[in-house]
C-alpha positions as CSV (number, residue, x, y, z in Angstrom):
1,M,-69.1,-18.0,75.0
2,G,-66.0,-17.5,78.1
3,N,-63.2,-19.8,78.2
4,R,-64.3,-20.6,81.9
5,R,-68.0,-21.4,80.7
6,R,-66.7,-23.8,78.0
7,S,-64.2,-25.3,80.6
8,R,-67.4,-25.9,83.2
9,E,-69.5,-26.8,79.8
10,L,-66.7,-29.7,79.0
11,A,-65.6,-30.7,82.7
12,M,-69.6,-31.7,83.0
13,Q,-69.4,-33.4,79.8
14,A,-66.0,-35.6,80.5
15,L,-67.2,-35.9,84.4
16,Y,-70.4,-37.3,83.1
17,Q,-68.7,-39.7,80.8
18,M,-66.5,-40.9,83.1
19,E,-69.1,-41.7,85.5
20,M,-70.9,-43.6,82.9
21,N,-67.9,-45.7,81.8
22,Q,-66.9,-46.1,85.3
23,D,-63.0,-44.7,84.5
24,H,-61.8,-41.9,86.2
25,S,-58.2,-42.9,84.9
26,K,-55.8,-39.8,83.6
27,E,-56.1,-41.8,80.2
28,A,-59.8,-41.3,80.0
29,V,-59.4,-37.2,80.9
30,E,-56.7,-37.4,77.9
31,L,-58.9,-39.1,75.5
32,F,-61.7,-37.0,76.2
33,C,-59.7,-33.9,75.5
34,K,-58.5,-34.9,72.3
35,H,-62.3,-36.6,71.0
36,F,-64.0,-33.2,72.2
37,G,-61.8,-30.2,71.3
38,V,-61.0,-29.0,74.5
39,T,-58.5,-26.5,73.5
40,E,-55.3,-25.1,75.1
41,N,-57.0,-22.0,76.3
42,V,-59.8,-23.7,78.3
43,K,-57.5,-26.5,79.2
44,P,-56.0,-25.3,82.3
45,F,-58.9,-24.5,83.9
46,F,-60.8,-27.5,82.5
47,L,-58.2,-29.8,84.5
48,R,-58.6,-28.0,87.6
49,L,-62.0,-28.7,87.7
50,V,-62.0,-32.1,86.6
51,E,-59.0,-33.5,88.7
52,G,-60.4,-31.4,91.8
53,V,-63.5,-33.0,91.7
54,M,-62.3,-36.1,91.4
55,K,-59.7,-35.9,94.0
56,V,-62.0,-34.5,96.6
57,Q,-65.3,-35.6,95.3
58,H,-65.5,-37.8,98.6
59,E,-65.9,-34.6,100.3
60,I,-68.5,-33.2,97.6
61,D,-70.6,-35.6,97.4
62,P,-71.9,-35.7,101.2
63,L,-72.2,-32.1,101.3
64,I,-74.8,-32.2,98.1
65,K,-76.4,-35.2,99.8
66,S,-77.0,-32.9,102.8
67,F,-79.1,-30.2,101.3
68,S,-81.2,-32.2,99.0
69,E,-84.0,-33.6,101.0
70,N,-85.1,-37.0,99.9
71,W,-82.7,-37.2,97.0
72,K,-80.0,-39.6,97.3
73,I,-76.8,-38.5,94.9
74,S,-78.0,-41.6,93.0
75,R,-80.9,-40.6,92.0
76,M,-80.1,-37.2,91.0
77,S,-79.8,-37.1,87.3
78,R,-76.0,-37.5,86.2
79,A,-76.0,-34.0,84.5
80,D,-77.3,-32.2,87.4
81,R,-75.1,-34.6,90.0
82,N,-71.5,-33.5,88.1
83,I,-72.7,-29.9,87.5
84,M,-73.5,-29.8,91.2
85,R,-70.1,-31.2,92.4
86,I,-68.4,-28.8,90.2
87,A,-70.1,-26.0,91.7
88,V,-69.5,-27.3,94.9
89,Y,-65.7,-27.5,94.2
90,E,-65.3,-24.1,93.2
91,L,-67.2,-23.0,96.2
92,L,-64.6,-24.9,98.2
93,Y,-61.5,-24.6,96.4
94,C,-61.5,-21.6,94.2
95,D,-61.3,-18.4,96.4
96,D,-60.4,-16.7,93.0
97,I,-64.4,-17.2,92.1
98,P,-67.3,-15.4,93.7
99,P,-69.7,-17.6,94.8
100,K,-72.6,-16.0,93.1
101,V,-70.8,-16.5,90.3
102,S,-70.6,-20.8,90.8
103,I,-73.7,-20.7,91.5
104,N,-75.3,-18.8,88.5
105,E,-72.7,-20.7,85.5
106,A,-74.0,-24.1,87.5
107,I,-77.4,-22.9,86.8
108,D,-77.0,-21.7,83.2
109,I,-75.3,-25.3,82.7
110,G,-78.5,-27.1,84.3
111,K,-80.8,-25.2,82.2
112,K,-78.4,-26.3,78.5
113,F,-77.9,-29.7,79.3
114,G,-80.2,-30.6,82.0
115,T,-84.4,-30.7,82.6
116,E,-86.4,-28.0,82.8
117,D,-86.0,-28.3,86.5
118,S,-82.7,-28.6,86.9
119,G,-82.4,-24.9,87.4
120,P,-83.8,-24.3,90.9
121,F,-83.3,-27.8,92.1
122,I,-79.3,-27.0,91.3
123,N,-79.9,-23.6,92.8
124,G,-81.9,-24.5,95.7
125,I,-78.8,-27.0,96.6
126,L,-75.8,-25.0,96.0
127,D,-77.8,-21.8,97.9
128,S,-77.8,-23.5,101.0
129,V,-74.4,-25.3,100.2
130,R,-73.0,-21.5,99.6
131,I,-74.9,-20.4,103.3
132,S,-73.8,-23.0,105.4
133,L,-70.0,-22.7,104.3
134,E,-70.5,-18.6,104.8
135,K,-71.7,-19.2,108.4
136,E,-68.8,-22.0,108.9
137,N,-66.2,-19.8,107.9
138,Q,-67.8,-16.9,110.0
139,L,-67.4,-19.3,113.0
140,H,-63.7,-20.1,112.3
141,S,-63.0,-16.6,111.7
142,K,-65.0,-15.3,115.2
143,V,-63.0,-18.2,117.2
144,K,-59.7,-17.2,115.4
145,A,-59.9,-13.6,116.1
146,E,-61.0,-14.7,120.0
147,N,-57.9,-16.5,119.7
148,S,-55.7,-14.3,118.6
């Protein structure tokens, strides 16, 4: 397993645990790292994801909700919800990662940690988010070009 995949899986597990314990403190992240073997080669990307998701979750959750027909965030499985939060964070803030890589990684992690329906559920929502973001970026580029 690659370092980034391991980082994503650990990030999902950390976010899951912090949500369960209702503790999103820096100490909770440090304790998770200590007890669950977050090695030095995966830690930088792991921290980027966990801290990033926690910082902008107020942006991420409404975006996920807007593309999840008839599903409130609170009704989604905790694993699926946190997997999608990580992927949406990557789509929004990790320009060094191609969108399809973020989505494929999320689907694979969903299949591993979620239910048999997790893969298609995650794929449907994340692909809709990706399409929306691409359209928004195209619009911004067009407006910027017209104003130049």
